MARPAGU-822272 format. One record per residue: residue in one letter; x, y, z of N, C-alpha, C in turn. Coordinates in steps of 0.05 Angstrom, whole numbers, plus 5000, padded with zeros to 4 digits. Each point is the difference from the previous one (the first is absolute). Layout:
N
AXYZXYZXYZ...
***
This chain:
546
M543081105169500149975029502949985009P500650055025502850005010501249724997S502750004999501549744999500249895028L501249765002500549885026501850175017T502250114989501850175015498650255010Q498450124983498550245009497949945021S498849764998498049925019501249955028L502549915001501349945025501350255013E500350214985501250245011498350115023G501350085021498650105023499549795021K500449744993499849795020502549985017D499749935025502449975017501549744994L502449985011501649764994498749745010G498650025023498649775010497949894980H498650184987498049924980501449864976I502250124991501549884978500949725007R501049965024500949745009497749795001I497650105007497749825000499449904972V499950194980499649924972502049804991A502650065006502149814992499649735012E499349995026499649745014497849844987L497750134993497849864989500449914971W502050124987500749924972502449805001G501149965023502349825002502550124988V500350275002502350144989501750105024E502649964998501850105022501250274992I499950195019501250264995501750075024E502150164995501750115021500050304996A498250145014499650294995500450155025K501350244997500450175023497750205005D498450054979497750175003497949934979A497750125001497849934982500750044971L501350224993500650064972501849784989D502049925016501849784992498449744996G498149965018498449754999498349994974I498950234993498350014976501749944975K502550115000501849964977500749704997Q500249865023500649724998497649834994I497750075011497749824997498650024973S499950244989498450044976500849824977P502649994993500849834977499549705006A500349925025499649725007497149924997L498250185007497149934999499050004971L501250164983499050024972501249784983D499549755009500849764986497549854993G499649954974497549874991499449745014D502049835002499549745013499350025029L501450195014499550045028497250115004V499250194983497350125002497949774996Q500549824981498249784995499849825025D502249955012500049835024498650135023I500550265004498750145022496950014996F499250044975497150014994498749735006E501349794991498849735003500049915030A501750125016500149935028498050165017L498750204987498050165015497549835006P498750055022497449885005498050084978E497949844997498150044978498850285001D499250105024498850275002501950214990A502649975006502050204991500449984970Q499949764989500249984970497650144987I497649965011497650124989500350315001A501150105022500350295003501950114979V502249864995502050084980498750004972K498449794995498749984974498050234996E498650075021498250224998501450264993L502350055013501550244993501049994971Q500749764991500949974972497750074981K497549925007497750064983499650304997E500750155022499650295000502550154993Q501749884983502550124991501950065023G499849835021502050015022499350185023R497650135000499450175022497050005006L499350055025497250005009499850205023A497850145003499850195022500649875026W501750135016500949885026497649935017S498050175002497749955017498649754991Q499749964974498649774990501649745004F502650024995501849775003500049905029T500350195018500249925029497349925011R497850114988497449915009499549714993K501249914977499649734991502149815012Y502550095002502249825008501150065027G498750185015500950065027502050235001K500250125024501750235004502849935006V501850194996502849985009500250165026R500749865021500050135026502150225001K499450215014501950225005501649935025I502549904995501749915022502750134997G501050115022502650135000502249794996P502450094990502349824995500849835024A500050125024500949845023498249775006R497450065001498149785005500049804978R500150104975500049824977502349805001D502450105007502349825001499949825024K499050115023499949845024498049774997E497750054988497949804998500249844974A501850084982500349864974497349964987V498550224997497349984990499849884972H502250034985499949904972499849704998R500749875023499949705000497249905006A498350185010497249925005498150234991P500050064974498350224990497149955006Q498550225006497249975007498150054977S501150044976498350034976501749944976T498549964978501449964974501550254992S498950235005501450254993502650025015E500049935026502450015016502149804990L499249774992501849804990501450104975L498550124981501250114976501750255005W499250165020501450245007502949945009Y500349815018502649945011501849844980R498849904979501649884979500850204978G499050245002500550214980498549964974L498149815001498449954976497950224995I499350145020498250234997501250245014A499450244991500750255013497650184999R500250235012497750194999501150284994N498450144984500850274993497650154987F500350264998497950164987500750044971F497949964982500350044972497750174990D500450134977497850154988497949814990S497550085003497749854989498050204989P498149914984498050194989498650165022G499849895024498750145022501950155017G502650024992501950145017502049815012P502050095015501949835013498649785017Q500949764998498849785015502249805008E499749895024501949815011499449724989F502149874990499849744988501849805013A499149744999501849785004501049924973Y502649954997501049934974502449815001I500449864978502449834997502150174986P502450025011502150164986500349914971D500450204983499949964971501849774990D502550015008501949804990499449725011L498849995024499249755012497549894986L498250184992497649924986500649874974S502050104986500749894974501149715001L500949925024501149735004497949805011M497650115007498049825012498949814978P499349765008498849814981497350114991V499449994974497550104989498349764993T497550005009498149794994497850104981T498649824988497750094982497950145017E499849925025498050135017500750305003V502550065002500950285004499450164974A500449874977499750154975497150084995A498149865012497250064994498850195021A500150264994499050205018497150064994I498349805003497150024994498450005026Y498150185002498350015024497449864994G499149835018497449874997500149754982R497649914992499849764984497850044979P500049824979497850024981497349945013A497950124989497349955010499049734992R498649875017498849744994497450054984P499149804984497650044984497650105017A499749895024497750075017500150295009E502350134997500450285009499550204977R499249904977499750184977497649924983N497949925013497549924985498650244989V499950225015498450234992501950234994V500150084975502050204991498850284998A501450195011499250294996502350134984K499550044975502150124983500350295006A502550094998500650295004498850154976G499150245005498950174979500550295005D498350174988500450295004497450135011L498549845016497650115013500750245017I502450025010500950225016499550274986L500250004974499650254984497050085001D498249814999497250065002499250095028E501249875020499550085028501150285005A502250064988501150275003498150214988C498849934977498050184987497750055019T498949785012497850035019500950175024L502349955010501050155024500350294994L501250074977500450284993497450144997A498049874987497450134997498750045028S500249815017498850035027501350225016L502650034998501450215014499350274988R499850014974499350264987497150085007M498349815006497250065008499850055030G502249975014499950065029498649785017M500049754990498749795016501549955026D498649925020501349945026501149714998T501649935021501449744999498149774997K497750015015498149784998498949974972A499350224988498949994972502049894981V502550085003502149904983500349705002E500049905025500349715005497649844989E497750135000497649864990499650024970A501750164987499750054971500349754984E501749825008500349754986501449795018D500249764991501449795014503050024993W501550155015502750074993501849755000Q501649974979502249815001502450135015T500750254992502050155013498750185021P500549975026498750175020500550304994P497950175003500450284993502350135014I500649935025502250125015502749944986V500349764989502449924986500150154973L497850004986499950134974500650305002M498950135021500650295004503050045005A501349825016502850035005501649974974L499249824982501449974975499650244982L497550104998499550244984501450255011R500350005026501550225013502949994992A501249765001502749964991500450074971A497949964984500250074971499550294994G499250165021499550284995497350054989I498249804999497350044989498250115022L500649945025498750135023502150165015D499150235012501950165016500149895028A501550145017500449905028497449985015K497950154992497449995014498049824985D501049844981498449824984498050154982H500750244992498450144980501149934972P498349944980501149934973501450244988N502349964988501450194984498949984971L498450194992498349974977501549944974E502250134996501649954976501149715000A501049925023501149725002497749804997V497750065011497749824998499249964970Q499950224985499349984972502049834985E502650045005502049854986499849705007F499549955025499749725010497749864987L497750134998497649884990500049974970E501450174986500149994971502249834988A501949935017502349844990499249714993D501549884982499649724993500349835026R498349795003500049855025502749875005G501349884980502649885004502150205009V499950234988501950215006499750095029V497550065008499550105027500549795021L499549744994500649795019503049985004K501550024978502950005002501050235017Q498850234997500850245016499449955030L497749885006499549955028502049805012V500649794985502049805009502750145005S500850174981502650135003500150185024I497750145005499950175024500149835025W498649785001500049825023502849895005L501449924978502649885003502150205011S499650264996502050195008499150185023S497549985008499050195020501049945029E501050215013500749975028497750095018D498050134987497750105015497849795004F499749824980498049805002501049785020N498649985022501149845022498049775008E500549764989498249785005499749935030L502250045015499849925029497950175014R499650254992498050175013497249964987L499849814981497549954987499049715006L501449855017499249735006497249995012P498349834989497249995011500149895029G498450125017499849905027502250115019I501850164989502250115017500050314997R500250135023500250295000502850095008A501250174984502650115005499850265016E501550025022500050245017502850115001G500250275003502650125003501450074974K502450115002501450104976502549844993W500249755010502249834993500149964969E502349914991500449974971500949714994N499149904977500949744990500850044971E501649814989500950024973498149844982A497750114993498149864983501149924973L501550174988501249944974501949765001H501650005021501949775004498549745003S497950005016498449755005498749914974R499050184984498749944975502049874981H502450124997502049894982501249745010F500249975026500949745011498249784990L497350045003498149794992500149954970L500250224984500249964971502549854992G502250045015502449854994499649705004I498649935022499449725005498249894978L498050154992498149904980501349974973R501850174993501349984974501749744998A500949905022501749765000498349744997L497450025003498349764999499749914971P499549744996499649904972497750134987K500550104976498050164985497749814991G497550115004497749854991498949805020N501449955022499249805019498250135022W498049855008498450095024501749955025W500050195018501849985024498350035025N500649845020498550015025500850245017L498050165008500550255014500949955029A498649825014500749955028502949905004S500949834981502849905003502050214994L499350194982501950224994500250185025V497850065013500150165025501649865021S499549745003501549855020503050004995D500849974975502850014993501350275005V498550214995501150275006500450035030K498249905016500350025029502549845008E500449774988502249835007502750124992R500150134976502550084989500550305000R497950164997500450294999497850145016A499649925024497850115017500250305003D502550115000500450295005499950164974F498749894979500250134974499150295000Q498250085017499150285001501050145025R501749875016501050125025503049975001P501450184986502949974997501549965027S499150125021501449985025498949775018G498149854989498849795016498250105022D499050254998498550135021497049934996Y498849875019497249924999498350155021D501150225010498650145022499450304994S501250114979499750294996497550084984W498849824985497750064984497549965017Y498350205000497549995015497749914982L499549744999497949884984498049875019V497550064996497949915018498049824986D499449785012497949824989497350145005E498650074979497550155002497849865015E500049744999497949845014500649985030S502449935007500749955028501150255014G501050204985501350235012502849945009E501149764994502649925010502250114982Y502250105013502350094985501649764990L500650004974501449784987503050055000R501249975023502950065003501449755009G502349954988501649765007499949804977F502049825000500249814978497749805000E498749965023497849815001497750084982Y499950254991497950094982500950004971W502149864994501150004973497949934979E498549795004497949914981497950224997R499350135022497850195000500850264985V502650065000500950254988501749944975D502349895003501949964978498949794980G499049785011498849804982497550104986A498450155015497650124988500650204978L502350145003500850194980500649864973I501449775002500649854976497549904987E498149905016497549904989498450234987F500050235013498650244990501250094973L502750004998501350084975499249824977I499949745006499449804979497150004993R498349995020497149994994498950284993G501550215007499150274996501350134976P501850195004501150164978501049834977L501449785005501149854977497849874984H497849945012497749894985498450224987W499350215016498450224990501350144977L502650025000501550144979500649824975G498949765000500249834976502549834999I501549975022502649864999499749705008L498449945019499749725010497149904997D499849764988497549855002499849875027L497649965011499649865025498349754996A500349815018498349774999499449905028A497749875003499249895026499049724997G499749865022499049724999497050004995E498550195011497150014998499250294995K497650034988498950274995499650145026G500750265001499750165025502350005018E502049824995502450005017502050224991D501750095019502250174992501949844983G501550154983501949874982502049835016K500349754993502049835013502549974983S499850074975502349974982499950234980F502350034986500250224981502049934978R499950154978501949984978500150274986F502150044985500150244984497949994978S498750234995498050024979501350034973G498449994979501050044973501050284995W499250195017500950284997502450065017A500749825018501950075022502750104989M501249864982502750074991500050274986D497950064985499850264987499850225021L498149965019499650215021502450045017L501449795007502350035018502450124985S500049994974502250124984499250274988G497750115009499250274991498750014973K498849774992498650004974497049985004A498550114982497149985001499149734989P498349855015499149754990498050044978K499749814982498150024978497349895010R497950154995497349915008498449944976P498449785001498549924975497750184994R498850145020497650164996500550295006P499850184981500250295006497550105013D500150245012497750125012498350154979Q498349844986498450124978497149945002E499149885022497249935003498350255007K497449984995498250225003498349975025L498850225009498150005022497349884991I498749865018497349904995498150175018I498250144987498250195014497149924995D498549955021497249934995498250245004S497449974994498150225000499450105028Q500749845021499450085027502450145014G502150064984502250155011502249845012Q500049734997502249845009502249994979I502550035008502349994982501849775009Q500749834981501849785006502650044985A502349955014502650034987501749765007S501049864980501849775005502850115006R501849825008502850085005501350114975F498849944977501450074975498850254987V498250145015499350274993502450185008P500850194984502350175008499650115029R502149985016499850085028499450295003A501050174982499450285002497050064996V498749834984497150034995498549925025R500749775011498649915024500450195024Y502350115002500650205021498150234998Q499550104976498250234997497149925004V499249774990497349915005499449975029A501949895015499749955029499450265015R501150224991499750255014497350134996F498449904980497450114995497849825013C500749765009498049805007500149925029S497849875008500249845025501149734992W501249865020501449754994498449765010E499949804984499049745008502349805002K499649795015502249805003500749874974P502649984993500849864976499049715000K499449894977499049734998501449864977K501349785007501449834980502050174984G501450185013502050164986498950244985I497450055002498850234987499450215020Y501050244995499450235017497350124993R498450075020497250084995499550275014Y498950184985499450275010497150074992R498950215014497350084994499850315000L498850114980499550294998497650075017E500450175020497950085018500350305005A497850135008500150295005502150075021E500149855021501950065022502949994990S500649794984502849974991500750234980L498050074983500450224981500550275015Q498550035022500350255015502850015012K501049785011502749995011502150064979A499549884976501950054978500050304992Q497650115000499850294993501550175020L499749935026501450155021503149974997A500849784989502949954996501050134974G498350144986500950154976499549864974L498549775001499449864975497250094990D499549964975497450084989498949784982I497450024995498649804984501149984971A500850234989501149994973502449824998Q501750015021502349815000499149715001L498049955017499049735003498849904974L498450164988498749914975502149944978K502050174998502149964981501549745006L500549955025501549765009498449754993L497350015007498449764995499649944970K499550214984499649964972502549894986S502450095009502549914988500749725007N499049905023501049745010497849795005A497550064992497849815003500149794978S499349755007500049794980497750034980T497850135008497850054982499050285005D498150094983498850275005498750015028I500250235013498850035026497050034997A498549865018497150014999499050295001P498050074982499050285000499050095027N498649835015498950085026502250095019L502449864999502250065018501350274991L500250044974501150264991498150225008Q497449964997498150205008500150065029A500349795017500150045029502550165008L502249944987502550155006499850294992K498850054977499850284991498050165017R497849865008498150135018501350075027W501649815010501350055025501950244998E501450014977501950224996498550275000N497650014988498550254997498350065025E498849805012498050045020500749895028G502249845001500649875025498349755004T499849915024498549765006497050054996Q498749824984497150034994498349845020A501149825014498449845019501849935023K498750005024501549945024498549785016M501549835012498949785016501549995026K498549975022501349985026498349825018E501349895020498749845020499050195022M497649955010499050175021498149845018I499450125024498049895017497450164994V497849854995497550124993498049945023L498750215010497949975021497350014986R498349795003497350004990498150005024V498050174999498050025022497249954989N498149985018497349924992498350244989S500850245007498450234991501650254996A499050184984501350264996500150165026E497949975017500050155025502349915018M500549745000502149895017502750114990L500350024974502650104989500350305006K497750154999500150295006500850045030A498949835018500750025028503049955005L501049824985502849935003501850234990R499250124977501650224989499850255017D497950025016499750245017501449955027S501049765005501349945026503050064998R501349935022502950045001501649804983A498549814988501249814982500550124972A499050244995500150124973502950014990R501950065017502850024991501249744991Y498749785007501049744991498749904974L498250164989498549914977501150144975G499849854977500950114975497750074982E500249934974498050074980497549835003P497650124997497549844999500049824975L498949765003499949814978497249924994G498150195005497249954997498450085024P497449985000498450095023500549855026N500849754998500349835023502949905004A502050114986502849905002502050245000I502249955013502150215002502749875004E502150134991502749915004500950055029V501449815012501250045026503150024996K501250205011502850054996501749785012T502449964989501849795009500650035030G499749785015500750005028497950105018A497650074989497950135016497749815006R500249754993497849825003498949985029E501849975019499249975028498750255011H501050234992498950265008497150024991V499549934975497350034989498149805014M500949765005498449805014499250105028R501850135014499450105027497850224999V500350184980498050224998497349884993L499949804982497549874993498649905025T501649885018498849895025498950235017E501550225001499150235015497350114989L499649974974497550104987497849795002G500649775012497949805003499949794979Y502249964985500149804978502349815005L499649754995502249805002500849924971G502550014995500949924973501949765001E500649894977501949784998501850044976F502449885002501950034977500149744985Q499550014974500049764983502749994985E501349775004502549954985499449984970M502050094984499749994971500349714991E498349924982500349734989501950004977D501649784997501949984978498549964974
***
């Protein structure tokens, strides 16, 4: 950062004289440059700096300490939001009113003493304006233990960590389900109903897109899918973490639940991600940490972490429930705070890096800690897993197939494409072989020979003979039995049925089901009832019993 001399350059002589007066230093200067040459050596005296600091009001001392915690600088917008603005006053008015003797904010008090200056510096998000303490002046400031501890938040209390949710690699199994559903052309509703997702499908698709496993239209890239599904779980989890850590395309801000992003504005998602990781790395290892206090401290000390220019108006974010635009600093908790919570409860947990804990079952995570895999994953190493993917499929005689998480993902992906899906139960994926699902698989280019080979190679026991026979018959003859729901009309006599078939109701009738019964086509019930009345008969509709 600039020195005191550099920080005073560009100030007029009146400003230099104000700084000298407030430090109790006498100067005889003919112009500003001469004044700076005289004042700078005088101010850079350790004892004098100590005296000036101790004479500051408590709020001003706190502001200086906060700058020290942040290596001497803080975003100008954040600093002035907390400690007040420095009024824009011309030299004539400033000198006439002697505003430095009655400053209207802590920022203004420090400004006229030369203890802070403002300038633009490079930051990960681009050039940003900062409040800062001149470098040589900072080195003379008294250092306290409070300044040395740059920790955000506080340890979690026992009541905040009763129910623990350990980080794992369930995201790999969910990715397998998602890829199979996309390959089968399922619609959004069917995908969402496929299982109780830990990682929301929209988030998972964004991550797989960033990994190149899905293309821009969310179609699976078949070669990449095969590599992903066949790779060792630890290796592929490490790859997903590495992609997430470096991706500029994966944008958590546009994935926040309950918020809709509109327009083409840009934010630095990668910078925000690394800012939070930097804070987390500084926390005591192995300790449970309170999430709410960490968010509160970030707001207090680094509120502009994802907004380098302190701009809270340019992003068009809409609350989906109220339709309200979330613009302005007053929505910090709803946007910026929510982003931190989402990163911790979301990607950092789903990718195996953070364990979560809550006070009661069903609550959102109130605290977190690094998982046993975290250091390996964050350093680009594959974590060691105790159980390899070597379990077998369980197949019953009625065509239900069960697959645990430890059945190879590539096997489950293929099985899923031949079957109808049932809701997973206790971590077991459940599928059923049905004529309709086999027909869809056939239309997608799959055949029964592939299925039989897959099942025989990966079943825990021999496949029931009746199921093998049913599959082979279907391959050779197609569906042997059909079942459908229909409306059946029953009448009292064959003559009555003949009269109806000879009437204008004939087009609403289907196949005869005996001498006194006939199928009524879908949606034609009321038409048939009206014609019956015209023929002199009154009918009634009987609801089906469960």
